[in-house]
C-alpha positions, 0 to 999 in steps of 0.5 A: 652364089644361092639366095632365096629369100621368102619361101615356102615351108615346102620348098624342099619338094621343087621339081627339077625341070625340063632341059632347053629344046633349043640347044646351039653347039656348045663349044666345048671339046669331046667329054673325057671320061674321068676317074675319081679317087675316094678319100675318107671323112670320119668326121660324123658332118651333115654338110649344107655348104662348101668355102675354099680359101688359101688351102683350106676347106670350110664346111657348114654343118646341119649340127647342134655341136659344131657348126663349122670343119676345117680341112687341109687342102689338097689331101683335105686333111681334118685339122678342127672343128669350130662356131657354136650354137647359142646367143653368146658372142660369136655364137648363131643361134640355130644350126642352119647357117651358109657358107658364102662360096664366093670370098670376101676380100679374101676371107669366107662369109657367113651370113649373119640375118640377125643384123643382115650382115656375113661375118668375115673369118681369117681361116688358119692351121688352128682356128678360124678368126674372126676379123669384120662385119659387112652389113648388106642393109642399108637401112640395118647398117648401124650409122657409126658402122666401119667404112670398108675399102674392100678390094673388090665390093660387088656383091649378087643378090636375088628377090622377088616381088609380090607378083613373082618375078625374081630379079638379080642385084648387084652390091657395093659391100663398102656402102650397102647399097645396090647400083643394079638390078635386073630382072633373071631367068628364076620364076617362082611357082605358085599352086593351089592345094585341093583342100585350100590355100598354095604352096610357093616354090622357086625354080631355076635359082641360079648361082652367081660367082664372082670372081674381081669384076667377072659375075657368071649366072649359072642357072640351076635347073637349065642351062643357061649361063650368063657371063657379065663384066661388073667392073662399073657396078653394072650387069654388062653382059659378055657373053650368053649360052644355053636355054634360049626358051622365053620364060613365059614359055619355060613357065608352062613348060616347067609342070609337065617335064619328066626329063630335066637338068640339075646344074650348081657351080663353083669356082677357084681363081682359074676356072668356073666348074658346072656340074650338070646331072641329067635326071628322071623325074618319077611323077608329074606336079611341080610340087611332087617330082622326085629327082633321078639322078641318071648321069654327071658331067662337069662343064668347064669355063674361064671366068670369061665365059670360055669352054675349056673342058668337060667331062663325065664323072664316073660317080653321081655327085649333086655337092662340090668344091674347087681348088687349085684345078681338082674337084672335090665332091659327094653325094648328099643322098648319101651319108659323107664318109668319103669325098671323090677328088677330081684331078683334072689336070688344068 
């Protein structure tokens, strides 16, 4: 799960960092070439985030009409759209909503920044049904708020201090209390502008994927992967692989990097799916780099961090979801007219 809590309006211009210069063997068998099936998408959608639950895919769309679109899986059959922009009950004040990749109590979760809370929804064949509000801040949690007994209450997020150090935190959603905090491998870069002022850009923020008591932290701009046991509400590191440079060195080298990787991760009940795009940037300077994707590959881990399989994909993709051993992907630089489905045979 990826949250950038304080971010410059210029953050969309952030660079893709250089890949690790210190890599060991990755533990995967040789990569397999794999070809996708293509499924046409007839609805006009600009997707922003995905979540899969039961036999459904829920897509959040940057739209002033409907905010989410629901499809049945595995065939990607369109079922209905839901949620509106507005100020009334069950509505959201703008179209910029985010569907969490992690389920909460087996339900999809949508951030409601007005309340510092998640709205939970049960998905059915005909509607998404609001069931609960889970508050994520002890200060904004009403005194009469429902006391929850979530089976897997731990939730991971990030924040930074005034010195631009980025931390990861664990939170118990039953109580909204933070239970542990560690320094991360992500950071913010600040660059002075020629005419005065400065820009701040987030770099290497991770996807944080929780499955029971297992937490995977998959960084977005290096090949660093961390796997934790969070059964005690603490970051107990089980396994780490990939980039081992000190973060001070990473900060120094990232500004002038011309080649690197762009990483996104999703999960299903059995596996973690890490999509790596090899990129080359067109110009130097952290705020002006434009990444050009050269190749997409997929690395599959189990939830304990053990390598399973590696694939070379036949399409450039940068957005995805996973369900029962299949990866559903598309390229956000293109119109959302089709989705590529990779049956991984897992």
